C-alpha positions as CSV (number, residue, x, y, z in Angstrom):
1,M,-3.0,20.3,10.6
2,I,-3.7,18.4,7.9
3,E,-0.9,18.3,4.9
4,R,-2.2,17.0,1.9
5,L,0.1,15.9,-1.3
6,H,-0.6,15.2,-4.8
7,T,-4.5,16.6,-4.5
8,A,-6.4,16.3,-7.3
9,E,-10.8,17.0,-8.2
10,K,-11.0,13.0,-6.4
11,M,-8.2,12.2,-4.1
12,S,-4.7,13.3,-2.4
13,K,-1.9,10.6,-2.8
14,I,-1.1,11.2,0.6
15,V,-2.5,13.1,3.7
16,K,-0.6,13.3,7.1
17,H,-2.2,14.3,10.2
18,N,-1.1,14.2,14.0
19,G,2.4,12.2,13.2
20,V,0.0,9.7,10.6
21,A,0.3,9.6,6.6
22,Y,-2.4,7.9,5.4
23,L,-1.7,6.6,1.5
24,C,-4.2,6.6,-1.4
25,G,-4.8,3.0,-2.9
26,Q,-1.5,1.8,-4.6
27,V,-1.8,-0.8,-7.6
28,G,1.1,-1.8,-10.1
29,E,1.0,-3.2,-13.8
30,G,2.1,-6.5,-14.8
31,D,0.5,-9.9,-15.9
32,T,0.5,-11.4,-12.7
33,V,0.1,-10.9,-9.1
34,T,3.9,-11.0,-8.2
35,A,4.8,-8.3,-11.0
36,Q,1.9,-6.4,-9.8
37,T,2.9,-6.7,-5.9
38,I,6.4,-5.9,-6.7
39,E,5.3,-2.5,-8.7
40,M,2.9,-1.8,-6.0
41,L,5.2,-1.7,-2.9
42,S,7.9,-0.2,-4.7
43,R,5.1,3.0,-5.1
44,V,4.2,2.5,-1.6
45,D,7.8,3.0,-0.4
46,A,8.2,6.5,-2.7
47,L,5.0,7.4,-1.5
48,L,6.3,6.6,2.1
49,A,9.7,8.3,1.8
50,E,7.8,11.4,0.5
51,A,5.6,11.4,3.9
52,G,8.8,11.2,5.8
53,S,7.8,7.5,7.0
54,S,9.1,3.9,5.7
55,R,8.1,0.3,6.0
56,K,9.6,-0.2,9.6
57,Q,6.6,2.7,10.5
58,I,3.8,1.2,8.9
59,L,0.9,1.1,11.4
60,Q,-1.8,-0.8,9.2
61,A,-1.9,-2.6,5.5
62,I,-5.3,-3.7,3.9
63,I,-4.9,-5.6,0.6
64,W,-7.6,-6.3,-1.7
65,L,-6.9,-9.4,-4.3
66,A,-9.6,-9.5,-7.5
67,D,-8.9,-13.6,-6.8
68,I,-8.2,-14.2,-3.0
69,N,-6.7,-17.9,-4.3
70,D,-3.6,-15.3,-5.1
71,V,-3.2,-14.6,-1.1
72,A,0.1,-17.2,-1.5
73,E,1.4,-15.5,-4.3
74,M,1.3,-11.8,-3.1
75,N,2.4,-12.6,0.4
76,A,5.6,-14.2,-1.3
77,V,6.3,-10.7,-1.9
78,W,4.8,-8.7,0.5
79,N,7.2,-11.0,3.3
80,A,10.3,-10.4,1.4
81,W,9.7,-6.9,1.5
82,M,8.5,-6.5,4.9
83,P,11.3,-5.8,7.7
84,K,11.3,-8.8,10.1
85,G,9.8,-7.9,13.4
86,F,7.6,-5.2,11.6
87,A,4.6,-6.6,10.3
88,P,1.4,-4.1,10.4
89,A,-2.4,-4.6,11.6
90,R,-3.4,-6.3,8.4
91,A,-6.4,-7.4,6.9
92,C,-6.4,-9.4,3.2
93,G,-9.7,-10.2,1.5
94,E,-11.0,-10.3,-2.4
95,A,-13.2,-7.2,-4.2
96,K,-13.7,-6.0,-7.4
97,L,-11.0,-3.7,-8.1
98,G,-11.2,-0.2,-9.8
99,R,-10.0,-1.6,-13.8
100,P,-10.2,-5.3,-14.8
101,E,-6.3,-6.0,-15.5
102,L,-5.8,-5.4,-11.8
103,K,-5.2,-8.3,-9.3
104,V,-4.4,-6.4,-6.4
105,E,-4.2,-3.2,-4.2
106,V,-2.7,-2.0,-1.0
107,I,-4.0,0.6,1.5
108,I,-1.5,2.0,3.8
109,T,-1.4,4.1,6.8
110,A,1.8,4.8,8.8
111,A,3.3,6.7,11.2
112,Y,5.9,9.2,10.5
113,E,8.2,11.9,12.3
114,D,7.8,15.6,11.9
């Protein structure tokens, strides 16, 4: 069974199937990469909790930065947020994001328990 949560015309915020939760891309508000990353990861926490998952169950993270030179700043927040020993498979690259003010976006795939 596939379960879709917060479904709108173009996407669902969470799609759950066979013990895996797929989150739509998350961004944050703020003027800096640090501020946006903190808020973005807070939104990830809320969606993971709603899906019955947590940071420790993240399988994969795909992170997009508007400027790859901001990777160290983003990583400082990410590393403090991610529990030690639970790092997921991860990719990080540079991309033009959906709005000019956005500096970072993450796509999360995580396991959940029924």
